[in-house]
C-alpha positions in Angstrom: 11.4 65.7 -19.2 10.6 62.7 -21.1 11.3 62.5 -24.8 8.1 61.1 -25.8 4.7 60.2 -24.2 3.5 56.8 -23.6 0.9 55.9 -26.4 0.5 52.1 -26.4 1.4 49.2 -24.1 1.4 45.5 -25.3 2.5 42.8 -23.0 3.9 39.7 -24.8 5.3 36.8 -23.0 8.6 37.9 -21.5 8.9 41.2 -23.4 7.0 44.3 -23.4 6.6 46.7 -26.5 6.1 50.4 -25.8 5.2 52.8 -28.4 6.3 56.3 -27.7 5.3 59.4 -29.8 8.4 61.3 -30.8 7.7 64.7 -32.5 4.5 63.1 -33.8 6.2 59.9 -35.0 5.9 56.5 -33.5 9.0 55.0 -32.2 8.9 51.4 -30.8 10.8 50.7 -27.6 11.8 47.0 -26.5 12.6 46.0 -23.0 16.1 44.6 -22.7 18.0 44.0 -19.5 16.6 46.7 -17.3 14.8 49.3 -19.3 13.8 50.3 -22.7 16.1 50.7 -25.6 14.9 52.6 -28.6 15.3 50.9 -31.9 18.6 52.8 -32.6 19.9 51.5 -29.3 19.5 54.6 -27.1 17.5 55.0 -23.8 15.1 57.9 -23.4 15.5 60.2 -20.6 12.6 58.9 -18.5 14.0 55.5 -18.6 17.6 56.6 -17.7 16.1 58.6 -14.8 14.3 55.5 -13.5 17.3 53.2 -13.9 19.7 55.5 -12.1 18.1 55.4 -8.7 18.8 58.0 -6.2 22.1 56.3 -5.1 23.7 57.0 -8.4 23.8 60.8 -7.7 23.8 60.5 -4.0 20.2 61.8 -3.9 21.1 64.9 -6.0 17.9 65.2 -8.0 19.0 68.1 -10.2 22.2 66.2 -11.2 20.2 63.0 -11.8 17.8 64.9 -14.2 20.7 66.4 -16.0 22.6 63.0 -16.5 19.4 61.4 -17.6 19.1 64.1 -20.3 22.8 63.7 -21.3 22.9 60.0 -21.3 20.2 59.9 -24.1 23.3 60.7 -26.3 25.4 57.5 -25.6 24.7 53.9 -26.6 22.4 51.9 -24.2 25.0 49.5 -23.5 27.4 52.2 -22.1 24.6 53.6 -20.0 24.1 50.2 -18.6 27.8 49.9 -17.6 28.0 53.3 -16.2 24.9 52.8 -14.0 26.3 49.5 -12.8 29.9 50.8 -12.1 29.8 54.4 -11.3 28.7 57.2 -9.1 28.1 60.7 -10.2 28.6 63.3 -7.6 28.6 67.2 -7.5 30.0 69.1 -4.5 27.2 71.2 -2.9 28.5 74.7 -2.4 26.7 74.8 0.8 28.4 71.9 2.2 32.1 72.1 3.4 32.7 68.5 2.5 31.2 65.1 2.4 32.4 61.9 3.6 31.7 58.5 1.8 32.6 55.3 3.6 33.8 52.4 1.5 30.6 50.4 2.3 28.7 53.0 0.3 31.3 53.2 -2.5 31.3 49.4 -3.2 34.1 49.6 -5.8 32.3 52.2 -7.6 34.1 54.6 -10.0 33.3 58.2 -9.3 32.8 61.1 -11.7 32.9 64.3 -9.6 31.8 67.6 -10.9 32.1 71.2 -9.5 28.8 72.9 -8.8 29.2 75.5 -11.5 28.5 72.7 -13.9 24.8 73.8 -13.6 25.6 77.3 -14.7 27.4 76.1 -18.0 25.6 76.5 -21.3 23.8 73.3 -22.4 26.4 72.2 -24.7 29.1 72.7 -21.9 27.1 70.5 -19.5 26.6 67.7 -22.1 30.3 67.8 -23.1 31.7 67.8 -19.5 29.5 64.8 -18.4 30.2 62.9 -21.5 33.8 63.7 -21.2 34.2 62.2 -17.6 32.0 59.2 -18.7 34.4 58.7 -21.6 37.4 58.4 -19.2 35.5 55.6 -17.3 34.5 53.8 -20.5 38.1 54.0 -21.8 39.3 52.7 -18.4 41.6 55.7 -18.2 43.8 56.2 -15.1 43.3 58.9 -12.7 45.9 61.4 -12.9 46.9 60.3 -9.3 47.7 56.8 -10.8 50.0 57.9 -13.5 53.7 56.4 -13.7 56.4 58.6 -12.6 54.2 61.1 -10.6 57.5 62.9 -9.8 58.1 63.5 -13.5 55.8 66.3 -14.7 56.7 65.6 -18.4 55.6 62.0 -18.1 52.5 63.0 -16.2 51.7 65.6 -18.7 52.0 63.5 -21.6 49.8 60.7 -20.1 47.3 63.3 -19.1 47.1 65.0 -22.4 46.8 61.6 -24.3 43.8 60.6 -22.0 42.1 64.0 -22.5 42.5 63.7 -26.2 41.1 60.2 -26.4 38.1 61.2 -24.2 37.4 64.1 -26.5 37.6 62.0 -29.5 35.0 59.6 -27.9 32.6 62.1 -26.9 32.7 63.6 -30.4 32.0 60.1 -31.8 29.0 59.6 -29.4 27.5 62.9 -30.3 27.9 62.4 -34.0 26.5 58.8 -33.8 23.5 60.1 -31.8 22.8 63.2 -34.2 22.8 60.6 -37.1 20.4 58.5 -35.3 18.2 61.3 -34.7 18.3 62.3 -38.3 16.9 58.8 -39.2 13.9 59.3 -36.7 12.8 62.7 -38.4 10.0 62.4 -40.9 11.1 62.9 -44.4 9.9 66.1 -46.3 7.8 65.4 -49.2 9.4 66.5 -52.5 12.7 67.1 -51.1 
């Protein structure tokens, strides 16, 4: 579901300016790199959906829609990196398993989710997707890459440290996004 409706399209040389209606307020979008970036540097869900392409979620349209909604809460530059470098997958409960040859993976990072993700409350879905995205963005190791895999204390410490770092980044992204949204709301008269 798009955040706004297209209201105006003006082509100018190499840039295109689109004006969307956002809760009755005009918001200008400028074309950059591969999509539209809202003035506060966030993509809208419709743009993210189009940027992803079916390959990003291996044709799982339900996951693709969900991620497009969630990614509106992270900076456009992060979205660009994630779309270039990652695949987001969910195990279909009807499938016993799935094989992906290395020709498909093409050095992509994989964020894998369990199917019950769709049953989580909205806040849980947002947090889970952003949390796994934060691991990628922070260049965290997979637990399978930890030093001293045979030492549970060492692995546990590394794992807990990465989990906390990812949580902190998710909190920052959400707070920054909420602040950007507050700036877009029309100011009340006399208040």
